[in-house]
ZADO-1210 file (C-alpha; in nm, 4 decimals, padded with zeros to 6 digits):
<atoms>
<atom x="-00.5984" y="02.2441" z="-01.4799" code="UNK" pos="1"/>
<atom x="-00.4452" y="02.0714" z="-01.1743" code="UNK" pos="2"/>
<atom x="-00.3024" y="01.8019" z="-01.3697" code="UNK" pos="3"/>
<atom x="-00.1672" y="02.0665" z="-01.6247" code="UNK" pos="4"/>
<atom x="00.0035" y="02.2597" z="-01.3703" code="UNK" pos="5"/>
<atom x="00.1445" y="01.9471" z="-01.1594" code="UNK" pos="6"/>
<atom x="00.2709" y="01.7765" z="-01.4704" code="UNK" pos="7"/>
<atom x="00.4337" y="02.0784" z="-01.5865" code="UNK" pos="8"/>
<atom x="00.6529" y="02.1101" z="-01.2965" code="UNK" pos="9"/>
<atom x="00.9548" y="01.9176" z="-01.1735" code="UNK" pos="10"/>
<atom x="00.8818" y="01.7190" z="-00.8627" code="UNK" pos="11"/>
<atom x="01.1216" y="01.9605" z="-00.6395" code="UNK" pos="12"/>
<atom x="00.8731" y="02.2323" z="-00.7412" code="UNK" pos="13"/>
<atom x="00.7095" y="02.4072" z="-00.4501" code="UNK" pos="14"/>
<atom x="00.3710" y="02.3882" z="-00.6274" code="UNK" pos="15"/>
<atom x="00.3328" y="02.0159" z="-00.5273" code="UNK" pos="16"/>
<atom x="00.3773" y="02.0728" z="-00.1812" code="UNK" pos="17"/>
<atom x="00.1255" y="02.3626" z="-00.2056" code="UNK" pos="18"/>
<atom x="-00.1406" y="02.1428" z="-00.3597" code="UNK" pos="19"/>
<atom x="-00.1167" y="01.8709" z="-00.1216" code="UNK" pos="20"/>
<atom x="-00.1788" y="02.0877" z="00.1701" code="UNK" pos="21"/>
<atom x="-00.4794" y="02.2779" z="-00.0105" code="UNK" pos="22"/>
<atom x="-00.6098" y="01.9606" z="-00.1607" code="UNK" pos="23"/>
<atom x="-00.5944" y="01.7664" z="00.1641" code="UNK" pos="24"/>
<atom x="-00.7365" y="02.0244" z="00.4174" code="UNK" pos="25"/>
<atom x="-01.1005" y="01.9885" z="00.2912" code="UNK" pos="26"/>
<atom x="-01.1395" y="01.6221" z="00.3956" code="UNK" pos="27"/>
<atom x="-00.9095" y="01.6183" z="00.6688" code="UNK" pos="28"/>
<atom x="-01.1657" y="01.8757" z="00.7971" code="UNK" pos="29"/>
<atom x="-01.4597" y="01.6748" z="00.7018" code="UNK" pos="30"/>
<atom x="-01.5571" y="01.9696" z="00.4840" code="UNK" pos="31"/>
<atom x="-01.6135" y="01.7984" z="00.1557" code="UNK" pos="32"/>
<atom x="-01.9648" y="01.8135" z="-00.0194" code="UNK" pos="33"/>
<atom x="-01.9766" y="01.4282" z="-00.1363" code="UNK" pos="34"/>
<atom x="-01.7955" y="01.0956" z="-00.2254" code="UNK" pos="35"/>
<atom x="-01.7686" y="01.2197" z="-00.5660" code="UNK" pos="36"/>
<atom x="-01.6102" y="01.5588" z="-00.4531" code="UNK" pos="37"/>
<atom x="-01.3444" y="01.3384" z="-00.2584" code="UNK" pos="38"/>
<atom x="-01.2891" y="01.1467" z="-00.5749" code="UNK" pos="39"/>
<atom x="-01.1912" y="01.4753" z="-00.7397" code="UNK" pos="40"/>
<atom x="-00.9617" y="01.5799" z="-00.4828" code="UNK" pos="41"/>
<atom x="-00.7791" y="01.2519" z="-00.4542" code="UNK" pos="42"/>
<atom x="-00.7469" y="01.2145" z="-00.8486" code="UNK" pos="43"/>
<atom x="-00.5620" y="01.5588" z="-00.8180" code="UNK" pos="44"/>
<atom x="-00.3131" y="01.4159" z="-00.5657" code="UNK" pos="45"/>
<atom x="-00.2653" y="01.1324" z="-00.7750" code="UNK" pos="46"/>
<atom x="-00.0824" y="01.3992" z="-01.0112" code="UNK" pos="47"/>
<atom x="00.1526" y="01.5330" z="-00.7346" code="UNK" pos="48"/>
<atom x="00.5144" y="01.4158" z="-00.8500" code="UNK" pos="49"/>
<atom x="00.6782" y="01.1908" z="-00.5777" code="UNK" pos="50"/>
<atom x="00.9838" y="01.3596" z="-00.4060" code="UNK" pos="51"/>
<atom x="01.1520" y="01.3099" z="-00.0874" code="UNK" pos="52"/>
<atom x="00.9851" y="01.5859" z="00.1169" code="UNK" pos="53"/>
<atom x="00.6527" y="01.5884" z="-00.0755" code="UNK" pos="54"/>
<atom x="00.6338" y="01.2044" z="-00.0409" code="UNK" pos="55"/>
<atom x="00.6889" y="01.2333" z="00.3336" code="UNK" pos="56"/>
<atom x="00.4306" y="01.4898" z="00.3717" code="UNK" pos="57"/>
<atom x="00.1269" y="01.2724" z="00.1750" code="UNK" pos="58"/>
<atom x="00.2458" y="00.9622" z="00.3770" code="UNK" pos="59"/>
<atom x="00.1980" y="01.1191" z="00.6764" code="UNK" pos="60"/>
<atom x="-00.1639" y="01.2463" z="00.5670" code="UNK" pos="61"/>
<atom x="-00.3167" y="01.0049" z="00.3551" code="UNK" pos="62"/>
<atom x="-00.3583" y="00.6879" z="00.6559" code="UNK" pos="63"/>
<atom x="-00.5642" y="00.9185" z="00.8451" code="UNK" pos="64"/>
<atom x="-00.7841" y="01.0376" z="00.5633" code="UNK" pos="65"/>
<atom x="-00.8125" y="00.6488" z="00.4746" code="UNK" pos="66"/>
<atom x="-00.9421" y="00.5656" z="00.8592" code="UNK" pos="67"/>
<atom x="-01.2244" y="00.7816" z="00.7778" code="UNK" pos="68"/>
<atom x="-01.3404" y="00.6886" z="00.4492" code="UNK" pos="69"/>
<atom x="-01.6721" y="00.5100" z="00.3403" code="UNK" pos="70"/>
<atom x="-01.7079" y="00.5225" z="-00.0384" code="UNK" pos="71"/>
<atom x="-01.5153" y="00.2466" z="-00.2278" code="UNK" pos="72"/>
<atom x="-01.4652" y="00.4890" z="-00.5443" code="UNK" pos="73"/>
<atom x="-01.2946" y="00.7438" z="-00.3019" code="UNK" pos="74"/>
<atom x="-01.0737" y="00.4816" z="-00.1247" code="UNK" pos="75"/>
<atom x="-00.9229" y="00.3405" z="-00.4813" code="UNK" pos="76"/>
<atom x="-00.8491" y="00.6952" z="-00.5661" code="UNK" pos="77"/>
<atom x="-00.6812" y="00.7613" z="-00.2771" code="UNK" pos="78"/>
<atom x="-00.4624" y="00.4525" z="-00.2848" code="UNK" pos="79"/>
<atom x="-00.3098" y="00.5709" z="-00.5918" code="UNK" pos="80"/>
<atom x="-00.0911" y="00.8476" z="-00.4070" code="UNK" pos="81"/>
<atom x="-00.0760" y="00.6220" z="-00.0963" code="UNK" pos="82"/>
<atom x="00.0986" y="00.3776" z="-00.3359" code="UNK" pos="83"/>
<atom x="00.3246" y="00.6435" z="-00.5137" code="UNK" pos="84"/>
<atom x="00.4353" y="00.8255" z="-00.2220" code="UNK" pos="85"/>
<atom x="00.4957" y="00.4916" z="-00.0042" code="UNK" pos="86"/>
<atom x="00.6873" y="00.3622" z="-00.2718" code="UNK" pos="87"/>
<atom x="00.9101" y="00.6550" z="-00.3231" code="UNK" pos="88"/>
<atom x="01.0289" y="00.6359" z="00.0446" code="UNK" pos="89"/>
<atom x="01.0732" y="00.3039" z="00.0728" code="UNK" pos="90"/>
<atom x="01.2874" y="00.3168" z="-00.2465" code="UNK" pos="91"/>
<atom x="01.4583" y="00.6069" z="-00.1135" code="UNK" pos="92"/>
<atom x="01.5284" y="00.3926" z="00.2068" code="UNK" pos="93"/>
<atom x="01.3425" y="00.6570" z="00.4298" code="UNK" pos="94"/>
<atom x="01.2528" y="00.4790" z="00.7454" code="UNK" pos="95"/>
<atom x="00.8428" y="00.5724" z="00.7919" code="UNK" pos="96"/>
<atom x="00.7698" y="00.7224" z="01.1183" code="UNK" pos="97"/>
<atom x="00.6534" y="00.5147" z="01.3843" code="UNK" pos="98"/>
<atom x="00.3007" y="00.6540" z="01.4207" code="UNK" pos="99"/>
<atom x="00.2564" y="00.6081" z="01.0383" code="UNK" pos="100"/>
<atom x="00.4009" y="00.2581" z="01.0239" code="UNK" pos="101"/>
<atom x="00.1627" y="00.1633" z="01.3183" code="UNK" pos="102"/>
<atom x="-00.1291" y="00.3093" z="01.1427" code="UNK" pos="103"/>
<atom x="-00.0567" y="00.1090" z="00.8252" code="UNK" pos="104"/>
<atom x="-00.0223" y="-00.2263" z="01.0304" code="UNK" pos="105"/>
<atom x="-00.3330" y="-00.1194" z="01.2080" code="UNK" pos="106"/>
<atom x="-00.5256" y="-00.0784" z="00.9180" code="UNK" pos="107"/>
<atom x="-00.3958" y="-00.3530" z="00.7407" code="UNK" pos="108"/>
<atom x="-00.5995" y="-00.5902" z="01.0221" code="UNK" pos="109"/>
<atom x="-00.8774" y="-00.3612" z="01.0326" code="UNK" pos="110"/>
<atom x="-01.2451" y="-00.4775" z="01.1048" code="UNK" pos="111"/>
<atom x="-01.3477" y="-00.2418" z="00.8444" code="UNK" pos="112"/>
<atom x="-01.3198" y="-00.4346" z="00.4902" code="UNK" pos="113"/>
<atom x="-01.2734" y="-00.1249" z="00.2872" code="UNK" pos="114"/>
<atom x="-00.9818" y="00.0202" z="00.5177" code="UNK" pos="115"/>
<atom x="-00.8243" y="-00.3208" z="00.5268" code="UNK" pos="116"/>
<atom x="-00.8419" y="-00.4095" z="00.1809" code="UNK" pos="117"/>
<atom x="-00.7076" y="-00.0669" z="00.0394" code="UNK" pos="118"/>
<atom x="-00.4059" y="-00.0642" z="00.2807" code="UNK" pos="119"/>
<atom x="-00.3117" y="-00.4270" z="00.1844" code="UNK" pos="120"/>
<atom x="-00.3561" y="-00.3380" z="-00.1740" code="UNK" pos="121"/>
<atom x="-00.1211" y="-00.0202" z="-00.1157" code="UNK" pos="122"/>
<atom x="00.1384" y="-00.2365" z="00.0723" code="UNK" pos="123"/>
<atom x="00.1261" y="-00.5131" z="-00.1969" code="UNK" pos="124"/>
<atom x="00.1628" y="-00.2819" z="-00.4801" code="UNK" pos="125"/>
<atom x="00.4435" y="-00.0794" z="-00.3012" code="UNK" pos="126"/>
<atom x="00.6512" y="-00.4079" z="-00.2552" code="UNK" pos="127"/>
<atom x="00.5879" y="-00.5405" z="-00.6049" code="UNK" pos="128"/>
<atom x="00.7507" y="-00.2328" z="-00.7379" code="UNK" pos="129"/>
<atom x="01.0452" y="-00.2636" z="-00.5207" code="UNK" pos="130"/>
<atom x="01.0966" y="-00.6002" z="-00.6859" code="UNK" pos="131"/>
<atom x="01.0235" y="-00.4890" z="-01.0056" code="UNK" pos="132"/>
<atom x="01.2791" y="-00.1995" z="-00.9389" code="UNK" pos="133"/>
<atom x="01.5517" y="-00.4605" z="-00.8656" code="UNK" pos="134"/>
<atom x="01.4743" y="-00.7037" z="-01.1525" code="UNK" pos="135"/>
<atom x="01.5180" y="-00.4163" z="-01.3683" code="UNK" pos="136"/>
<atom x="01.8615" y="-00.3076" z="-01.2157" code="UNK" pos="137"/>
<atom x="02.0488" y="-00.5538" z="-01.0696" code="UNK" pos="138"/>
<atom x="02.2663" y="-00.3213" z="-00.8578" code="UNK" pos="139"/>
<atom x="01.9400" y="-00.1967" z="-00.6566" code="UNK" pos="140"/>
<atom x="01.8858" y="-00.3770" z="-00.3626" code="UNK" pos="141"/>
<atom x="01.5826" y="-00.3566" z="-00.1405" code="UNK" pos="142"/>
<atom x="01.6554" y="-00.0873" z="00.1584" code="UNK" pos="143"/>
<atom x="01.6895" y="-00.1977" z="00.5289" code="UNK" pos="144"/>
<atom x="01.4169" y="00.0468" z="00.6222" code="UNK" pos="145"/>
<atom x="01.1484" y="-00.1129" z="00.3659" code="UNK" pos="146"/>
<atom x="01.2658" y="-00.4670" z="00.4845" code="UNK" pos="147"/>
<atom x="01.1764" y="-00.3666" z="00.8549" code="UNK" pos="148"/>
<atom x="00.8433" y="-00.2341" z="00.7610" code="UNK" pos="149"/>
<atom x="00.7899" y="-00.5616" z="00.5557" code="UNK" pos="150"/>
<atom x="00.8322" y="-00.7381" z="00.8939" code="UNK" pos="151"/>
<atom x="00.5956" y="-00.4931" z="01.1159" code="UNK" pos="152"/>
<atom x="00.3200" y="-00.6193" z="00.8810" code="UNK" pos="153"/>
<atom x="00.3833" y="-00.9889" z="00.8975" code="UNK" pos="154"/>
<atom x="00.1220" y="-01.0527" z="01.2191" code="UNK" pos="155"/>
<atom x="-00.1143" y="-00.8771" z="00.9963" code="UNK" pos="156"/>
<atom x="-00.0571" y="-01.0547" z="00.6772" code="UNK" pos="157"/>
<atom x="-00.0688" y="-01.3692" z="00.8722" code="UNK" pos="158"/>
<atom x="-00.3996" y="-01.3128" z="01.0435" code="UNK" pos="159"/>
<atom x="-00.5479" y="-01.2314" z="00.6915" code="UNK" pos="160"/>
<atom x="-00.3935" y="-01.5431" z="00.5458" code="UNK" pos="161"/>
<atom x="-00.4872" y="-01.7654" z="00.8460" code="UNK" pos="162"/>
<atom x="-00.8561" y="-01.6276" z="00.8050" code="UNK" pos="163"/>
<atom x="-00.8887" y="-01.7085" z="00.4400" code="UNK" pos="164"/>
<atom x="-00.7324" y="-02.0640" z="00.4547" code="UNK" pos="165"/>
<atom x="-00.9805" y="-02.1246" z="00.7351" code="UNK" pos="166"/>
<atom x="-01.2951" y="-02.0282" z="00.5523" code="UNK" pos="167"/>
<atom x="-01.2270" y="-01.8956" z="00.2118" code="UNK" pos="168"/>
<atom x="-01.5612" y="-01.8928" z="00.0548" code="UNK" pos="169"/>
<atom x="-01.7571" y="-01.7791" z="00.3798" code="UNK" pos="170"/>
<atom x="-01.5930" y="-01.4108" z="00.3910" code="UNK" pos="171"/>
<atom x="-01.7831" y="-01.1254" z="00.3061" code="UNK" pos="172"/>
<atom x="-01.4951" y="-01.0007" z="00.0768" code="UNK" pos="173"/>
<atom x="-01.3906" y="-01.3937" z="-00.0493" code="UNK" pos="174"/>
<atom x="-01.0585" y="-01.4803" z="-00.0598" code="UNK" pos="175"/>
<atom x="-00.8845" y="-01.1749" z="-00.2176" code="UNK" pos="176"/>
<atom x="-00.7007" y="-01.0630" z="00.0907" code="UNK" pos="177"/>
<atom x="-00.5260" y="-01.3867" z="00.1230" code="UNK" pos="178"/>
<atom x="-00.4321" y="-01.3553" z="-00.2405" code="UNK" pos="179"/>
<atom x="-00.2912" y="-01.0146" z="-00.1779" code="UNK" pos="180"/>
<atom x="-00.1011" y="-01.1358" z="00.1385" code="UNK" pos="181"/>
<atom x="00.0688" y="-01.4490" z="-00.0643" code="UNK" pos="182"/>
<atom x="00.1812" y="-01.1671" z="-00.3644" code="UNK" pos="183"/>
<atom x="00.3566" y="-00.9605" z="-00.0966" code="UNK" pos="184"/>
<atom x="00.5556" y="-01.2473" z="00.0523" code="UNK" pos="185"/>
<atom x="00.6025" y="-01.4893" z="-00.2301" code="UNK" pos="186"/>
<atom x="00.6789" y="-01.2652" z="-00.5074" code="UNK" pos="187"/>
<atom x="01.0224" y="-01.3472" z="-00.6274" code="UNK" pos="188"/>
<atom x="01.2832" y="-01.0862" z="-00.4721" code="UNK" pos="189"/>
<atom x="01.0298" y="-00.9758" z="-00.2264" code="UNK" pos="190"/>
<atom x="01.2132" y="-00.8703" z="00.1289" code="UNK" pos="191"/>
<atom x="01.0077" y="-01.1318" z="00.2941" code="UNK" pos="192"/>
<atom x="01.0677" y="-01.4199" z="00.0460" code="UNK" pos="193"/>
<atom x="01.3463" y="-01.5918" z="00.1895" code="UNK" pos="194"/>
<atom x="01.4174" y="-01.7580" z="00.5260" code="UNK" pos="195"/>
<atom x="01.1994" y="-01.8323" z="00.8092" code="UNK" pos="196"/>
<atom x="00.8984" y="-01.6107" z="00.6486" code="UNK" pos="197"/>
<atom x="00.9286" y="-01.8027" z="00.3129" code="UNK" pos="198"/>
<atom x="00.9039" y="-02.1368" z="00.4761" code="UNK" pos="199"/>
<atom x="00.5909" y="-02.0264" z="00.7079" code="UNK" pos="200"/>
<atom x="00.3920" y="-01.8573" z="00.4068" code="UNK" pos="201"/>
<atom x="00.4978" y="-02.1618" z="00.1976" code="UNK" pos="202"/>
<atom x="00.3282" y="-02.4003" z="00.4507" code="UNK" pos="203"/>
<atom x="00.0227" y="-02.1788" z="00.4582" code="UNK" pos="204"/>
<atom x="-00.0029" y="-02.1340" z="00.0574" code="UNK" pos="205"/>
<atom x="00.0254" y="-02.5430" z="00.0429" code="UNK" pos="206"/>
<atom x="-00.2784" y="-02.5853" z="00.2964" code="UNK" pos="207"/>
<atom x="-00.5037" y="-02.3559" z="00.1029" code="UNK" pos="208"/>
<atom x="-00.6884" y="-02.5745" z="-00.1579" code="UNK" pos="209"/>
<atom x="-00.8216" y="-02.2592" z="-00.3288" code="UNK" pos="210"/>
<atom x="-00.4608" y="-02.1044" z="-00.4080" code="UNK" pos="211"/>
<atom x="-00.4289" y="-02.2149" z="-00.7726" code="UNK" pos="212"/>
<atom x="-00.1297" y="-02.4848" z="-00.7985" code="UNK" pos="213"/>
<atom x="00.0523" y="-02.2940" z="-01.0698" code="UNK" pos="214"/>
<atom x="00.0535" y="-01.9559" z="-00.8752" code="UNK" pos="215"/>
<atom x="00.2505" y="-02.1730" z="-00.5808" code="UNK" pos="216"/>
<atom x="00.5055" y="-02.3051" z="-00.8170" code="UNK" pos="217"/>
<atom x="00.5871" y="-02.0028" z="-00.9671" code="UNK" pos="218"/>
<atom x="00.6542" y="-01.8304" z="-00.6630" code="UNK" pos="219"/>
<atom x="00.8064" y="-02.0823" z="-00.4593" code="UNK" pos="220"/>
</atoms>
């Protein structure tokens, strides 16, 4: 029913904001019955259509929910609306609030594997969609706030990649986080794929024997 209601209304309709507030209230207050309950709630949030105001609301709310999440399936469902609405804000050239940007950067280097990987995936997917948009529409250029946001992530991305390069097979989560970092930075048309950043990541990439050669050649 929620999906039908949300899908039938334009992105500017007040029902989207209503659903955001009502659905997020329970996990924010720690009043969900189980991880399955949270999966259901987050699946509903995935149907909220992105818009300037609603996307801002969700991007402000979701990082705090992620930081408390302990269920991998729930985190996977929560990542969908975060990616969707983060992408919308970056596409529109809206600067992220400082506290939101700081929270995302912090979680990308979190000691908790679930949080770290979830945020890395959300950021990677958002940047990937930005690059897709630029390839589909040559007149589109990545907005400056998106580039600024990417630059704030560099220290976390570098730390994750260096850890992977140093000991790729001895990590609890394997080398996937290093691959996520490479995908963000070495993707053609990525805002971090040129200049000093490209040189830094190219060097690290070529030092990692577990990175497939064809992947490197396609990105460099």
